[in-house]
C-alpha positions in Angstrom: -0.1 0.1 0.1 1.4 3.4 -0.9 0.3 6.9 -0.8 1.7 9.6 -3.2 1.0 13.4 -3.5 0.5 15.0 -6.9 -1.1 18.4 -5.8 -2.0 20.4 -2.6 1.4 19.2 -1.4 3.1 22.0 0.5 0.4 24.3 -1.0 -3.2 25.0 -0.8 -4.7 24.2 -4.2 -4.9 21.5 -6.7 -5.8 18.5 -4.5 -4.7 15.2 -5.7 -3.7 12.1 -3.8 -3.2 8.6 -4.9 -3.7 5.3 -3.1 -2.1 2.3 -4.7 -3.0 -1.3 -3.5 -3.6 -4.7 -5.0 -2.4 -3.6 -8.2 -5.1 -0.7 -8.3 -5.0 2.9 -8.3 -7.5 5.1 -6.4 -7.3 8.9 -6.9 -8.7 11.2 -4.0 -9.9 14.5 -5.7 -8.6 16.0 -8.9 -8.4 19.7 -8.6 -7.0 22.7 -10.3 -3.9 24.4 -9.3 -4.4 28.1 -8.6 -1.7 30.6 -8.6 0.4 32.7 -11.2 -1.6 32.5 -14.7 1.5 31.0 -16.8 2.5 28.5 -14.1 -1.2 27.6 -13.5 -1.9 26.3 -16.8 1.2 24.4 -17.3 0.8 22.6 -13.9 -3.0 21.9 -14.7 -2.1 20.6 -18.2 0.1 17.8 -17.6 -0.5 15.1 -14.7 2.6 13.3 -13.3 0.9 10.0 -13.4 -0.9 8.3 -16.5 -4.7 8.9 -16.2 -5.3 5.7 -18.2 -4.0 3.7 -15.0 -6.2 5.1 -12.6 -9.0 2.7 -11.6 -11.3 5.0 -9.6 -11.9 8.7 -8.2 -13.6 9.6 -5.0 -14.3 13.2 -4.7 -14.4 15.1 -1.3 -16.4 18.0 -2.5 -17.3 20.6 -5.1 -14.7 23.3 -5.1 -12.5 23.7 -8.1 -9.3 23.2 -6.4 -10.7 19.7 -5.7 -12.7 18.8 -8.6 -11.8 21.2 -11.4 -9.4 19.3 -13.3 -11.7 16.1 -13.8 -12.6 16.8 -17.6 -9.0 16.9 -18.2 -8.4 13.8 -16.6 -11.2 12.2 -18.6 -9.9 14.0 -21.7 -6.5 12.3 -21.1 -7.8 8.7 -20.9 -9.3 8.2 -17.5 -11.8 5.2 -18.1 -13.7 4.7 -14.7 -16.5 6.7 -12.5 -16.1 9.3 -10.0 -17.7 8.9 -6.6 -19.4 11.7 -4.6 -22.3 12.6 -2.4 -25.5 13.6 -4.2 -25.1 17.3 -3.5 -21.5 17.2 -4.5 -22.3 15.6 -8.0 -25.0 18.6 -8.7 -22.7 21.3 -7.7 -19.9 19.6 -9.6 -21.8 19.3 -12.9 -22.5 23.1 -12.7 -18.9 24.0 -11.9 -17.4 22.1 -14.5 -19.5 23.3 -17.2 -18.9 26.9 -15.9 -15.1 26.4 -15.9 -15.1 24.7 -19.5 -17.1 27.7 -20.8 -14.8 30.2 -19.4 -11.7 28.0 -20.7 -13.1 28.1 -24.3 -14.0 31.7 -24.2 -10.5 32.8 -22.7 -8.8 30.5 -25.3 -10.9 32.1 -28.5 -10.0 35.6 -27.0 -6.3 34.6 -27.0 -6.4 33.0 -30.3 -8.0 36.2 -31.9 -4.8 38.0 -30.6 -2.3 35.3 -31.7 -3.9 35.3 -35.2 -3.2 39.0 -35.6 0.5 38.5 -34.5 1.0 35.3 -36.6 1.3 33.1 -33.5 0.5 29.4 -33.1 -3.1 29.0 -31.6 -3.5 27.5 -28.2 -6.1 24.8 -26.8 -8.2 25.2 -23.9 -7.2 23.1 -20.8 -10.6 21.3 -21.7 -13.9 21.9 -23.5 -17.5 21.9 -22.8 -17.9 18.5 -24.1 -15.0 17.3 -21.9 -16.8 18.5 -18.9 -20.1 16.9 -20.0 -18.1 13.7 -20.3 -16.7 14.1 -16.8 -20.2 14.8 -15.3 -21.7 11.5 -17.0 -19.2 9.7 -14.8 -20.2 11.0 -11.5 -21.7 8.3 -9.2 -23.9 9.4 -6.0 -23.0 7.8 -2.8 -24.9 8.8 0.1 -23.2 9.7 3.7 -22.4 6.7 5.4 -23.1 4.2 2.5 -20.2 1.7 2.1 -18.9 1.2 -1.2 -15.8 -0.5 -3.1 -14.2 2.0 -5.4 -11.3 -0.6 -6.2 -11.0 -4.0 -4.7 -9.5 -4.1 -1.4 -10.5 -0.8 -0.5 -14.1 -0.2 1.3 -15.1 3.5 1.4 -17.5 5.5 3.4 -18.2 9.4 2.9 -18.9 11.5 6.1 -20.1 14.8 6.7 -17.1 17.4 6.6 -19.3 20.5 7.2 -17.1 22.7 4.7 -19.9 23.3 2.0 -23.0 21.6 0.9 -22.2 17.8 0.2 -18.6 18.2 1.3 -17.3 14.8 2.7 -14.2 13.2 4.6 -13.4 9.8 3.0 -12.8 6.8 5.1 -11.1 4.0 3.3 -10.7 0.5 4.9 -7.7 -0.9 2.9 -6.7 -4.5 2.8 -3.7 -6.1 1.0 -1.9 -9.4 1.4 -3.7 -10.0 4.6 -2.9 -6.6 6.1 -5.5 -4.2 6.9 -5.7 -0.5 7.9 -8.0 2.5 7.9 -6.9 5.7 6.1 -9.0 8.7 6.5 -8.7 11.6 4.0 -10.4 14.6 5.5 -10.9 16.9 2.6 -11.6 20.2 3.5 -12.8 20.4 7.2 -15.5 22.8 8.1 -16.2 24.8 11.2 -18.5 23.5 14.0 -21.6 25.8 14.7 -21.7 27.4 11.2 -25.2 28.2 9.8 -26.8 26.1 7.2 -24.4 23.1 7.3 -24.2 20.1 9.8 -21.0 20.1 12.0 -18.0 18.0 10.6 -18.0 14.4 11.9 -15.0 13.6 14.0 -12.7 10.6 12.4 -12.9 7.4 14.5 -10.4 4.4 14.7 -8.1 5.9 12.2 -4.7 4.4 11.4 -3.2 7.2 9.0 -4.9 10.6 8.9 -4.4 12.7 5.5 -5.7 16.1 6.7 -5.8 19.8 5.6 -4.1 22.5 7.4 -5.1 25.7 5.4 -5.5 27.5 8.8 -3.2 25.5 10.8 -1.6 28.6 12.6 -4.7 30.7 13.6 -8.4 30.8 14.6 -11.1 32.6 13.1 -13.2 35.2 14.7 -16.5 33.9 15.8 -19.2 34.1 13.0 -21.4 36.4 15.3 -18.4 38.7 16.0 -17.7 38.9 12.2 -21.5 39.5 11.5 -21.1 42.4 14.0 -18.1 43.8 12.1 -20.0 43.7 8.8 -22.9 45.7 10.3 -20.4 48.1 11.4 -18.8 48.4 7.9 -22.4 48.3 6.1 -23.6 51.0 8.2 -20.7 53.3 7.7 -20.7 52.8 3.9 -24.4 53.2 3.7 -24.2 56.4 5.8 -21.8 57.9 3.1 -24.0 56.8 0.2 -21.3 54.1 -1.0 -21.6 50.5 -2.4 -20.1 47.4 -0.7 -18.6 44.9 -3.3 -18.0 41.4 -1.9 -16.1 39.0 -3.9 -17.5 35.6 -3.1 -17.1 31.8 -4.0 -20.2 30.6 -5.8 -20.3 27.7 -3.7 -20.8 28.1 0.1 -19.5 31.5 0.5 -22.1 33.4 -1.4 -25.1 31.3 0.3 -23.6 31.9 3.9 -23.4 35.7 3.2 -26.9 35.7 1.7 -28.2 33.9 4.9 -26.4 36.3 7.1 -27.9 39.4 5.4 -31.3 37.7 5.6 -31.1 37.4 9.2 -29.8 40.9 9.6 -32.5 42.4 7.4 -35.3 40.1 9.2 -34.2 41.7 12.6 -34.0 45.1 11.6 -30.5 45.7 11.8 -30.0 46.7 8.4 -32.2 49.0 6.3 -34.1 47.2 3.2 -31.4 48.3 0.8 -30.9 46.6 -2.6 -28.7 43.4 -2.6 -27.6 41.7 -5.8 -26.1 38.3 -6.2 -24.5 39.1 -9.6 -23.4 35.5 -10.7 -25.2 33.1 -12.9 -23.1 30.3 -11.5 -23.9 31.3 -7.7 -27.4 31.4 -8.7 -27.6 28.0 -10.1 -25.6 26.6 -7.1 -28.1 28.2 -4.7 -31.0 26.5 -6.7 -29.0 23.2 -5.8 -28.9 24.4 -2.2 -32.5 24.7 -2.0 -33.0 21.3 -3.5 -30.9 19.6 -0.8 -32.6 20.6 2.6 -31.4 17.1 3.9 -28.1 18.6 4.3 -29.0 21.5 6.4 -28.5 21.7 10.1 -31.2 21.9 12.7 -30.8 25.7 13.2 -31.4 26.2 9.5 -34.5 23.9 9.5 -36.0 26.0 12.6 -35.5 29.1 10.8 -37.3 28.0 7.5 -40.2 26.9 9.7 -40.6 30.7 10.7 -39.5 32.6 7.7 -42.1 34.1 5.7 -40.2 33.7 2.4 -39.9 29.8 3.2 -36.2 29.9 1.9 -33.0 30.5 3.5 -31.6 32.2 0.3 -34.3 34.8 -0.7 -35.8 37.9 1.1 -37.2 41.3 -0.1 -34.7 43.6 -2.1 -32.7 40.7 -3.0 -32.1 40.0 -6.6 -30.2 37.2 -8.5 -28.9 38.6 -11.7 -28.3 36.4 -14.7 -27.8 38.4 -17.9 -25.1 41.1 -18.8 -27.6 43.7 -19.1 -28.8 43.1 -15.5 -25.2 43.1 -14.2 -24.1 46.4 -16.1 -27.2 48.1 -14.7 -25.9 47.7 -11.2 -22.8 50.1 -12.1 -25.2 52.7 -13.0 -27.1 52.7 -9.7 -26.2 54.9 -6.9 -25.6 53.6 -3.0 -26.3 52.3 -0.9 -26.4 48.9 -2.2 -24.5 45.6 -1.8 -23.1 43.6 -4.6 -21.9 39.9 -4.0 -20.3 38.6 -7.3 -17.7 36.2 -8.3 -14.9 35.1 -8.1 -13.7 34.6 -4.5 -10.0 35.4 -5.3 -11.0 38.3 -7.6 -9.5 36.8 -10.4 -12.2 36.6 -13.0 -15.9 37.1 -13.4 -18.4 40.0 -13.0 -16.6 41.2 -9.7 -13.9 42.6 -11.9 -16.2 44.9 -13.7 -17.9 46.1 -10.5 -14.4 46.8 -8.9 -13.7 49.0 -12.2 -16.6 51.2 -11.3 -16.1 51.5 -7.3 -12.3 50.7 -6.5 -11.5 54.4 -7.0 -14.3 56.3 -4.9 -13.7 56.4 -1.1 -17.4 56.2 -0.3 -17.2 52.5 -1.6 -15.8 49.4 0.2 -14.6 46.0 -0.9 -15.3 43.2 1.7 -13.0 40.2 1.4 -14.1 37.1 3.0 -11.9 34.4 1.5 -8.3 32.9 1.7 -6.5 34.4 -1.1 -3.8 32.5 -3.2 -0.5 34.1 -3.8 -0.3 36.3 -7.0 -3.9 36.6 -7.3 -5.8 40.4 -7.4 -7.5 39.2 -4.0 -4.0 38.7 -2.2 -2.7 42.3 -3.6 -5.8 43.8 -2.2 -5.6 42.1 1.0 -1.9 43.2 1.2 -2.9 46.7 1.0 -1.8 47.6 -2.8 -2.7 51.3 -3.5 -2.7 50.6 -7.3 -4.0 47.3 -9.0 -4.6 46.3 -12.6 -7.9 45.2 -13.8 -8.1 44.1 -17.7 -5.0 45.8 -18.4 -5.6 49.1 -16.9 -4.0 50.6 -13.8 -6.7 51.8 -11.1 -6.0 53.6 -8.0 -7.5 52.1 -4.7 -9.3 54.6 -2.7 -12.2 52.6 -1.7 -12.0 50.9 1.9 -10.8 47.2 1.7 -11.9 45.2 4.6 -10.9 41.5 5.3 -13.1 39.5 7.5 -12.0 36.0 7.8 -14.8 34.7 10.1 -16.9 33.8 7.2 -14.2 31.1 6.3 -15.6 27.5 5.7 -12.1 26.0 6.9 -11.7 25.1 10.5 -9.3 27.1 12.4 -6.3 25.6 14.4 -8.1 24.6 17.6 -10.5 22.7 15.7 -7.9 21.0 13.5 -6.1 19.9 16.6 -9.4 18.4 17.9 -10.1 16.7 14.7 -6.7 15.1 14.6 -6.7 14.3 18.5 -9.7 12.2 17.7 -7.5 9.6 15.9 -5.0 9.6 18.7 -3.0 7.5 20.1 -4.2 5.0 17.5 -3.0 6.9 14.5 0.6 6.2 13.5 0.9 8.9 10.9 -0.8 12.3 10.6 -0.1 13.8 7.0 -0.7 17.5 6.4 -1.7 18.8 3.0 -3.7 21.7 1.7 -1.5 24.3 3.4 1.3 26.5 3.0 4.7 26.1 5.1 3.8 28.5 7.9 0.4 27.0 9.0 1.7 23.2 8.5 4.8 24.0 10.7 2.7 25.7 13.5 -0.1 22.8 13.4 2.7 20.2 13.2 4.2 21.4 16.6 0.8 21.7 18.2 0.0 17.9 17.1 3.3 16.8 18.6 2.6 18.3 21.8 -0.8 16.6 21.8 0.8 13.2 21.2 1.0 12.5 17.5 4.2 10.3 17.0 4.8 11.2 13.2 3.6 14.3 11.5 4.6 14.7 7.9 4.4 17.3 5.4 5.1 15.8 1.9 6.3 17.4 -1.0 4.8 17.2 -4.6 5.8 13.9 -6.1 6.6 12.3 -2.6 5.4 8.6 -2.0 4.6 7.1 1.4 4.8 3.3 2.2 1.7 2.8 4.3 
C-alpha cells in the first residue's frame, strides 16, 4: 500500500492524492492548481501519472481546487467513475460546465490576438464536451453508505461541514492479509456554522491525511464577524456608498446571503438593494434549495418561521443572470451591496464592479476568503494602492476590509481537536492543503498533543503505508 501526492502538497490548491494497493490506483480528488497564470496552466495541463492507469476517483467536495481538473483527467484517458455525495455531484456538474465555458472563451480571445500576430493558436485546458463527459461519470454515494471503489478498499463518505455535500473519505484498506484505515479529511469545516451540519470527527483511524489551511490561526466567531460586517455596512451606507463582496459561488455566497437575510429580518440593516451577480452562484443556490436534507437543525427551524420559505431569498434581494442586469448595477447609486464572483478576484463580474467602485472612497470591498498568492485578491489584501484590472491601472481609494470569520475552513483549535480524535491509534498524521507556516505551526501543536509522526510531504513524494 502506497500513498503519493500530486497536488495540494506544500501548497493549498490542486488536490490530488493517489492510493495504490492490490495493483489498483485510487485517486482522491482531481483539483485545479491556482496561482500565477502561466504556471497554473502548465501545472494543470499535465499529470505526473498516467490517467489511463487510474481505476477510480473519490471526490471530497465541489470546489474547483478539488474537482476542477476532472474533465482534463477524462480527456487524457481516465476510464472510470467518480464517486461523490449527491449534492456534490449536482454542484460539480455546474462548476465544470462553467469552468469549461470560461476556458473556451478565454482561449478564443487569446487566439484572436495570436492570429493577428501570426503566433500558433492554443487549446483550452478542456472543453464543454470534456466537462459533460466528466459529469456523466459521477456516481452518487450517500453519507455513511459503504462502497468499494477498487478491490481491497471499502469506502464511506462522512460529513465534513465545509460546503454543501462536502465529505471526509474513510478508506478501510486490505492488501496481502494486512488491513488499515486511512482517512482523508478533504476540507474540514467549522462547527456551529449556519446552514451545514458540523464536521464528523474521525474514529479508529490508523493514518490521517488532513488539510491544514489555517493550521496557524483561529477565526473570529461568526457572530463577531457579523457585527463587524454591520459596522462596515452602516458606515458605507451613511456615506452613500456601495459594498462589493467577491465571493465563491459555492458556499460563501450562500452563507453571506443567509447572514444578510437574518440581519434584515431583525431590522439591523435597512432594506437596501442586495444583488447576487453571478449566474453560477444563482444556479448553485438552486442546488442548495433542492438539498435541505444536508441542512443543520438551526436552518430547519429558521425555515419553519421565515415568511419567504427559503434561507436564500428575501425582499430587495435580486439574483442577476444576464449581462444587461449586471451592467445596470454599475449605473445605480448607493447604498447597495453586490456579491459577485470570483472569490479570489481573478475573473468574473466582480472585476467589472471593482472597475466602477475601487476609486471612490465612499465604497468598500469586503474580502471574506483566503487569497492565493499572486491573485488580485491577495494584492488587495496586502494593501496595494494601485491594482490592474483588464490591463488598466486603478488607484485604490475604496475601503478594503478583510473578515476571515466567514471562512468555511476550520481554524487551528478545531484542526487539533479533529486530529486528536485519531490519537493514540493513528501512527501518521499527514498534512496537506496548507502553506509552510500553517503546516509547521499545526505540526508542532499536534506533536505536543501526542502525534508520533507528523509529515508534510512535497509534490511527488510517496509514502509506504
